[in-house]
PLY file of the C-alpha trace (Angstrom):
ply
format ascii 1.0
element vertex 111
property float x
property float y
property float z
element edge 110
property int vertex1
property int vertex2
end_header
0.14 0.19 0.02
1.73 3.20 -1.09
1.37 6.10 1.38
-1.42 7.93 -0.63
-3.69 5.04 -0.39
-3.79 4.81 3.07
-6.93 5.70 4.73
-6.53 8.87 6.79
-9.72 11.05 6.92
-13.11 10.55 7.75
-15.89 11.89 5.72
-16.54 15.10 7.59
-12.92 16.26 7.13
-12.93 15.11 3.64
-15.91 17.12 2.78
-14.29 20.15 4.34
-11.04 19.54 2.41
-12.96 19.31 -0.89
-15.84 21.81 -0.56
-18.86 19.34 -0.87
-21.35 18.17 1.50
-20.98 14.87 3.00
-24.31 13.62 1.33
-22.58 14.05 -1.85
-19.78 12.12 -0.84
-22.01 9.14 0.05
-23.70 9.59 -3.09
-20.00 9.44 -5.13
-19.65 6.40 -3.08
-22.99 4.78 -4.00
-22.59 5.60 -7.58
-19.10 4.20 -7.77
-17.01 7.06 -8.48
-14.85 6.81 -5.30
-14.05 3.59 -2.64
-13.32 4.91 0.55
-12.14 2.03 2.66
-14.05 1.19 6.11
-12.82 0.83 9.45
-13.89 -2.08 11.56
-16.63 -0.21 13.19
-17.76 0.81 9.43
-16.54 4.63 9.54
-15.42 5.77 6.02
-12.23 6.62 5.78
-10.59 8.42 2.48
-7.03 8.15 1.50
-5.17 11.41 0.12
-5.50 9.56 -3.52
-9.37 9.55 -2.43
-9.40 13.40 -1.95
-7.61 14.20 -5.08
-9.83 12.01 -7.05
-12.70 13.83 -5.12
-11.16 17.21 -6.04
-10.87 16.17 -10.01
-14.57 15.06 -9.81
-15.74 18.39 -8.09
-13.80 20.02 -10.87
-15.22 18.07 -13.77
-18.78 18.48 -12.67
-18.53 22.26 -11.09
-16.01 24.20 -13.28
-16.47 22.05 -16.79
-20.12 21.01 -16.36
-19.71 17.60 -16.93
-22.39 15.26 -15.52
-21.72 12.15 -13.29
-21.92 9.64 -16.65
-19.41 12.06 -18.15
-17.29 12.05 -14.93
-17.09 8.13 -14.97
-16.06 8.24 -18.58
-13.33 10.77 -18.08
-12.01 9.02 -14.93
-11.88 5.51 -16.81
-9.86 6.97 -19.81
-7.72 8.71 -17.46
-6.81 5.06 -15.53
-6.75 3.40 -19.03
-3.96 6.06 -20.07
-2.33 5.49 -16.83
-2.10 1.58 -17.31
-1.02 2.13 -21.07
1.71 4.69 -20.02
2.88 2.20 -17.50
2.89 -0.59 -19.84
5.06 1.51 -22.65
7.60 2.18 -19.48
7.64 -1.36 -18.92
8.61 -2.24 -22.64
10.83 0.37 -23.02
12.93 -1.19 -19.97
12.84 -4.46 -21.59
14.06 -3.21 -24.75
16.46 -1.50 -23.21
17.73 -4.79 -21.34
17.53 -6.53 -24.80
19.87 -3.80 -26.62
21.85 -3.57 -23.85
22.31 -7.53 -24.00
22.71 -7.26 -27.94
25.64 -4.75 -27.51
27.43 -7.02 -25.02
27.16 -9.87 -27.41
28.54 -7.68 -30.39
31.22 -6.83 -28.51
32.26 -10.48 -27.26
31.68 -11.22 -31.00
34.31 -8.85 -31.90
37.09 -9.77 -29.44
0 1
1 2
2 3
3 4
4 5
5 6
6 7
7 8
8 9
9 10
10 11
11 12
12 13
13 14
14 15
15 16
16 17
17 18
18 19
19 20
20 21
21 22
22 23
23 24
24 25
25 26
26 27
27 28
28 29
29 30
30 31
31 32
32 33
33 34
34 35
35 36
36 37
37 38
38 39
39 40
40 41
41 42
42 43
43 44
44 45
45 46
46 47
47 48
48 49
49 50
50 51
51 52
52 53
53 54
54 55
55 56
56 57
57 58
58 59
59 60
60 61
61 62
62 63
63 64
64 65
65 66
66 67
67 68
68 69
69 70
70 71
71 72
72 73
73 74
74 75
75 76
76 77
77 78
78 79
79 80
80 81
81 82
82 83
83 84
84 85
85 86
86 87
87 88
88 89
89 90
90 91
91 92
92 93
93 94
94 95
95 96
96 97
97 98
98 99
99 100
100 101
101 102
102 103
103 104
104 105
105 106
106 107
107 108
108 109
109 110
């Protein structure tokens, strides 16, 4: 678990941090836009990652006029793009290893 994904904040604190009402956060959870963790007492606990996601949601809705369905589509696209970027970086690392191995093979054959 990365530091940003550790649950730290209860719903009232997050509502104040993001600038929305607690019932709005519960609605976002109900619609699947955010997934806070739960304590043993079933208290919602939000991470820094959750707070960042909620700020993006608020910006999309309030500043850009995107509806909830559009927010879901936008967030899914961003997630897919991040996954694709991770895969590209992984492949680049594999290519670099192969190229390094080829260079060593060429040097060895030249000697």
